[in-house]
N, CA, C and O atoms as a GROMACS GRO file, in nm:
protein
  272
    1MET      N    1  -2.067  -0.788  -1.295
    1MET     CA    2  -2.051  -0.763  -1.154
    1MET      C    3  -1.914  -0.701  -1.125
    1MET      O    4  -1.905  -0.604  -1.049
    2LEU      N    5  -1.806  -0.755  -1.184
    2LEU     CA    6  -1.673  -0.701  -1.160
    2LEU      C    7  -1.654  -0.563  -1.223
    2LEU      O    8  -1.566  -0.487  -1.181
    3GLU      N    9  -1.734  -0.530  -1.323
    3GLU     CA   10  -1.722  -0.399  -1.388
    3GLU      C   11  -1.745  -0.286  -1.288
    3GLU      O   12  -1.688  -0.178  -1.303
    4ALA      N   13  -1.828  -0.310  -1.187
    4ALA     CA   14  -1.856  -0.208  -1.086
    4ALA      C   15  -1.734  -0.179  -0.999
    4ALA      O   16  -1.728  -0.075  -0.934
    5LEU      N   17  -1.636  -0.270  -0.998
    5LEU     CA   18  -1.517  -0.253  -0.914
    5LEU      C   19  -1.399  -0.192  -0.989
    5LEU      O   20  -1.292  -0.173  -0.931
    6GLN      N   21  -1.415  -0.160  -1.116
    6GLN     CA   22  -1.306  -0.102  -1.195
    6GLN      C   23  -1.260   0.030  -1.132
    6GLN      O   24  -1.342   0.114  -1.095
    7GLY      N   25  -1.128   0.046  -1.122
    7GLY     CA   26  -1.071   0.168  -1.066
    7GLY      C   27  -1.060   0.168  -0.916
    7GLY      O   28  -1.011   0.265  -0.858
    8LYS      N   29  -1.105   0.062  -0.850
    8LYS     CA   30  -1.101   0.055  -0.704
    8LYS      C   31  -0.985  -0.034  -0.658
    8LYS      O   32  -0.941  -0.124  -0.730
    9LYS      N   33  -0.937  -0.006  -0.538
    9LYS     CA   34  -0.832  -0.086  -0.477
    9LYS      C   35  -0.894  -0.213  -0.420
    9LYS      O   36  -0.982  -0.206  -0.334
   10VAL      N   37  -0.850  -0.329  -0.468
   10VAL     CA   38  -0.910  -0.456  -0.428
   10VAL      C   39  -0.802  -0.558  -0.395
   10VAL      O   40  -0.685  -0.542  -0.429
   11THR      N   41  -0.845  -0.664  -0.328
   11THR     CA   42  -0.763  -0.784  -0.304
   11THR      C   43  -0.830  -0.899  -0.377
   11THR      O   44  -0.950  -0.921  -0.362
   12ILE      N   45  -0.752  -0.971  -0.456
   12ILE     CA   46  -0.804  -1.085  -0.533
   12ILE      C   47  -0.756  -1.214  -0.467
   12ILE      O   48  -0.637  -1.232  -0.444
   13TYR      N   49  -0.849  -1.303  -0.438
   13TYR     CA   50  -0.819  -1.434  -0.381
   13TYR      C   51  -0.836  -1.539  -0.491
   13TYR      O   52  -0.936  -1.539  -0.564
   14PHE      N   53  -0.738  -1.629  -0.501
   14PHE     CA   54  -0.737  -1.730  -0.606
   14PHE      C   55  -0.782  -1.866  -0.555
   14PHE      O   56  -0.791  -1.887  -0.434
   15LEU      N   57  -0.810  -1.956  -0.647
   15LEU     CA   58  -0.857  -2.090  -0.612
   15LEU      C   59  -0.755  -2.170  -0.532
   15LEU      O   60  -0.792  -2.257  -0.454
   16ASP      N   61  -0.625  -2.141  -0.551
   16ASP     CA   62  -0.520  -2.213  -0.479
   16ASP      C   63  -0.490  -2.149  -0.342
   16ASP      O   64  -0.388  -2.181  -0.281
   17CYS      N   65  -0.578  -2.060  -0.296
   17CYS     CA   66  -0.571  -1.993  -0.165
   17CYS      C   67  -0.462  -1.887  -0.156
   17CYS      O   68  -0.436  -1.837  -0.046
   18SER      N   69  -0.398  -1.851  -0.265
   18SER     CA   70  -0.306  -1.738  -0.263
   18SER      C   71  -0.387  -1.611  -0.290
   18SER      O   72  -0.504  -1.618  -0.326
   19ASN      N   73  -0.323  -1.494  -0.273
   19ASN     CA   74  -0.393  -1.370  -0.300
   19ASN      C   75  -0.298  -1.265  -0.354
   19ASN      O   76  -0.176  -1.278  -0.345
   20GLU      N   77  -0.355  -1.162  -0.409
   20GLU     CA   78  -0.281  -1.046  -0.460
   20GLU      C   79  -0.352  -0.924  -0.404
   20GLU      O   80  -0.472  -0.908  -0.423
   21SER      N   81  -0.276  -0.838  -0.336
   21SER     CA   82  -0.340  -0.724  -0.269
   21SER      C   83  -0.268  -0.594  -0.301
   21SER      O   84  -0.163  -0.593  -0.365
   22LYS      N   85  -0.329  -0.485  -0.256
   22LYS     CA   86  -0.277  -0.349  -0.270
   22LYS      C   87  -0.261  -0.309  -0.416
   22LYS      O   88  -0.162  -0.247  -0.455
   23GLY      N   89  -0.360  -0.346  -0.497
   23GLY     CA   90  -0.359  -0.310  -0.637
   23GLY      C   91  -0.494  -0.258  -0.681
   23GLY      O   92  -0.591  -0.260  -0.605
   24VAL      N   93  -0.498  -0.210  -0.805
   24VAL     CA   94  -0.619  -0.151  -0.860
   24VAL      C   95  -0.669  -0.238  -0.975
   24VAL      O   96  -0.591  -0.279  -1.061
   25LEU      N   97  -0.797  -0.264  -0.976
   25LEU     CA   98  -0.861  -0.338  -1.084
   25LEU      C   99  -0.882  -0.240  -1.200
   25LEU      O  100  -0.966  -0.152  -1.192
   26GLU      N  101  -0.805  -0.257  -1.308
   26GLU     CA  102  -0.806  -0.159  -1.416
   26GLU      C  103  -0.904  -0.190  -1.526
   26GLU      O  104  -0.971  -0.099  -1.577
   27ALA      N  105  -0.915  -0.316  -1.565
   27ALA     CA  106  -1.005  -0.351  -1.676
   27ALA      C  107  -1.062  -0.490  -1.652
   27ALA      O  108  -0.998  -0.576  -1.590
   28VAL      N  109  -1.183  -0.510  -1.702
   28VAL     CA  110  -1.251  -0.638  -1.687
   28VAL      C  111  -1.309  -0.678  -1.821
   28VAL      O  112  -1.377  -0.599  -1.886
   29SER      N  113  -1.281  -0.801  -1.863
   29SER     CA  114  -1.345  -0.855  -1.984
   29SER      C  115  -1.415  -0.985  -1.944
   29SER      O  116  -1.417  -1.020  -1.826
   30ASP      N  117  -1.472  -1.055  -2.040
   30ASP     CA  118  -1.542  -1.179  -2.006
   30ASP      C  119  -1.447  -1.294  -1.977
   30ASP      O  120  -1.491  -1.398  -1.927
   31LYS      N  121  -1.315  -1.279  -2.007
   31LYS     CA  122  -1.220  -1.387  -1.981
   31LYS      C  123  -1.105  -1.348  -1.888
   31LYS      O  124  -1.051  -1.434  -1.819
   32PHE      N  125  -1.067  -1.220  -1.886
   32PHE     CA  126  -0.952  -1.176  -1.808
   32PHE      C  127  -0.981  -1.051  -1.728
   32PHE      O  128  -1.074  -0.976  -1.758
   33VAL      N  129  -0.898  -1.030  -1.624
   33VAL     CA  130  -0.901  -0.909  -1.541
   33VAL      C  131  -0.762  -0.849  -1.547
   33VAL      O  132  -0.662  -0.920  -1.532
   34LYS      N  133  -0.754  -0.718  -1.568
   34LYS     CA  134  -0.625  -0.649  -1.564
   34LYS      C  135  -0.612  -0.584  -1.427
   34LYS      O  136  -0.697  -0.506  -1.386
   35TYR      N  137  -0.504  -0.618  -1.357
   35TYR     CA  138  -0.483  -0.577  -1.218
   35TYR      C  139  -0.343  -0.517  -1.208
   35TYR      O  140  -0.246  -0.579  -1.250
   36ARG      N  141  -0.332  -0.396  -1.151
   36ARG     CA  142  -0.203  -0.328  -1.143
   36ARG      C  143  -0.167  -0.297  -0.998
   36ARG      O  144  -0.247  -0.241  -0.924
   37THR      N  145  -0.043  -0.335  -0.960
   37THR     CA  146   0.013  -0.296  -0.831
   37THR      C  147   0.126  -0.197  -0.857
   37THR      O  148   0.150  -0.159  -0.972
   38ASP      N  149   0.194  -0.154  -0.753
   38ASP     CA  150   0.306  -0.062  -0.770
   38ASP      C  151   0.420  -0.125  -0.848
   38ASP      O  152   0.499  -0.054  -0.910
   39TYR      N  153   0.430  -0.256  -0.845
   39TYR     CA  154   0.545  -0.324  -0.903
   39TYR      C  155   0.515  -0.408  -1.027
   39TYR      O  156   0.608  -0.445  -1.099
   40GLN      N  157   0.389  -0.440  -1.052
   40GLN     CA  158   0.359  -0.529  -1.164
   40GLN      C  159   0.220  -0.505  -1.220
   40GLN      O  160   0.133  -0.447  -1.154
   41GLU      N  161   0.202  -0.552  -1.342
   41GLU     CA  162   0.071  -0.547  -1.408
   41GLU      C  163   0.033  -0.691  -1.440
   41GLU      O  164   0.106  -0.760  -1.511
   42LEU      N  165  -0.081  -0.735  -1.388
   42LEU     CA  166  -0.122  -0.875  -1.402
   42LEU      C  167  -0.245  -0.887  -1.491
   42LEU      O  168  -0.336  -0.805  -1.484
   43TYR      N  169  -0.246  -0.989  -1.574
   43TYR     CA  170  -0.364  -1.027  -1.652
   43TYR      C  171  -0.409  -1.161  -1.597
   43TYR      O  172  -0.344  -1.263  -1.620
   44ILE      N  173  -0.519  -1.162  -1.525
   44ILE     CA  174  -0.563  -1.279  -1.449
   44ILE      C  175  -0.686  -1.340  -1.516
   44ILE      O  176  -0.782  -1.268  -1.542
   45PRO      N  177  -0.684  -1.471  -1.543
   45PRO     CA  178  -0.803  -1.536  -1.598
   45PRO      C  179  -0.916  -1.538  -1.495
   45PRO      O  180  -0.894  -1.566  -1.377
   46ILE      N  181  -1.035  -1.509  -1.540
   46ILE     CA  182  -1.153  -1.508  -1.453
   46ILE      C  183  -1.172  -1.643  -1.385
   46ILE      O  184  -1.217  -1.649  -1.270
   47THR      N  185  -1.140  -1.751  -1.454
   47THR     CA  186  -1.162  -1.886  -1.400
   47THR      C  187  -1.073  -1.919  -1.281
   47THR      O  188  -1.100  -2.015  -1.210
   48SER      N  189  -0.966  -1.840  -1.257
   48SER     CA  190  -0.877  -1.869  -1.145
   48SER      C  191  -0.911  -1.787  -1.021
   48SER      O  192  -0.847  -1.805  -0.917
   49ILE      N  193  -1.010  -1.699  -1.029
   49ILE     CA  194  -1.045  -1.612  -0.918
   49ILE      C  195  -1.153  -1.677  -0.831
   49ILE      O  196  -1.256  -1.722  -0.881
   50ARG      N  197  -1.127  -1.682  -0.699
   50ARG     CA  198  -1.225  -1.734  -0.604
   50ARG      C  199  -1.315  -1.621  -0.554
   50ARG      O  200  -1.437  -1.635  -0.552
   51SER      N  201  -1.252  -1.507  -0.512
   51SER     CA  202  -1.331  -1.394  -0.465
   51SER      C  203  -1.250  -1.266  -0.478
   51SER      O  204  -1.128  -1.268  -0.497
   52VAL      N  205  -1.320  -1.152  -0.467
   52VAL     CA  206  -1.258  -1.021  -0.474
   52VAL      C  207  -1.312  -0.938  -0.359
   52VAL      O  208  -1.433  -0.928  -0.340
   53ASP      N  209  -1.220  -0.880  -0.282
   53ASP     CA  210  -1.257  -0.794  -0.170
   53ASP      C  211  -1.221  -0.649  -0.202
   53ASP      O  212  -1.114  -0.623  -0.256
   54VAL      N  213  -1.309  -0.558  -0.169
   54VAL     CA  214  -1.281  -0.416  -0.186
   54VAL      C  215  -1.213  -0.366  -0.059
   54VAL      O  216  -1.264  -0.385   0.051
   55ASP      N  217  -1.098  -0.302  -0.075
   55ASP     CA  218  -1.024  -0.248   0.039
   55ASP      C  219  -1.080  -0.110   0.071
   55ASP      O  220  -1.053  -0.014   0.000
   56THR      N  221  -1.159  -0.101   0.178
   56THR     CA  222  -1.223   0.025   0.212
   56THR      C  223  -1.149   0.101   0.321
   56THR      O  224  -1.139   0.224   0.316
   57LYS      N  225  -1.097   0.030   0.420
   57LYS     CA  226  -1.028   0.095   0.531
   57LYS      C  227  -0.924  -0.001   0.585
   57LYS      O  228  -0.950  -0.121   0.598
   58GLU      N  229  -0.807   0.051   0.618
   58GLU     CA  230  -0.702  -0.035   0.672
   58GLU      C  231  -0.737  -0.074   0.814
   58GLU      O  232  -0.778   0.009   0.895
   59ARG      N  233  -0.719  -0.200   0.844
   59ARG     CA  234  -0.752  -0.254   0.976
   59ARG      C  235  -0.648  -0.210   1.078
   59ARG      O  236  -0.528  -0.215   1.051
   60GLN      N  237  -0.694  -0.168   1.195
   60GLN     CA  238  -0.602  -0.133   1.304
   60GLN      C  239  -0.562  -0.260   1.375
   60GLN      O  240  -0.647  -0.341   1.414
   61ARG      N  241  -0.434  -0.277   1.392
   61ARG     CA  242  -0.381  -0.398   1.458
   61ARG      C  243  -0.397  -0.387   1.609
   61ARG      O  244  -0.385  -0.279   1.666
   62ALA      N  245  -0.424  -0.499   1.672
   62ALA     CA  246  -0.436  -0.504   1.818
   62ALA      C  247  -0.298  -0.482   1.880
   62ALA      O  248  -0.196  -0.525   1.826
   63ARG      N  249  -0.297  -0.417   1.992
   63ARG     CA  250  -0.172  -0.395   2.064
   63ARG      C  251  -0.127  -0.526   2.129
   63ARG      O  252  -0.208  -0.603   2.180
   64VAL      N  253   0.002  -0.548   2.126
   64VAL     CA  254   0.058  -0.668   2.185
   64VAL      C  255   0.144  -0.627   2.304
   64VAL      O  256   0.228  -0.537   2.293
   65GLY      N  257   0.125  -0.691   2.416
   65GLY     CA  258   0.207  -0.661   2.532
   65GLY      C  259   0.122  -0.628   2.654
   65GLY      O  260  -0.001  -0.642   2.653
   66PHE      N  261   0.188  -0.583   2.756
   66PHE     CA  262   0.122  -0.555   2.883
   66PHE      C  263   0.134  -0.408   2.918
   66PHE      O  264   0.180  -0.373   3.027
   67GLY      N  265   0.093  -0.320   2.827
   67GLY     CA  266   0.100  -0.176   2.852
   67GLY      C  267  -0.005  -0.132   2.952
   67GLY      O  268  -0.110  -0.193   2.965
   68GLN      N  269   0.027  -0.024   3.023
   68GLN     CA  270  -0.068   0.025   3.124
   68GLN      C  271  -0.103   0.168   3.095
   68GLN      O  272  -0.182   0.228   3.168
   0.00000   0.00000   0.00000
């Protein structure tokens, strides 16, 4: 299943509720995932991953204030 996401920009959510975003899923094996950001290269065990989201479009933030 994760092999289909290779080369795509994804966000990885971990079991401890932390996440890693703005990186590319480079390689997938049966035990580890290779994930690269601009600053680091991570080898993440499959057993620590809760979910993976594909980043398709950046969300537009709501305006704050009382503009007219």
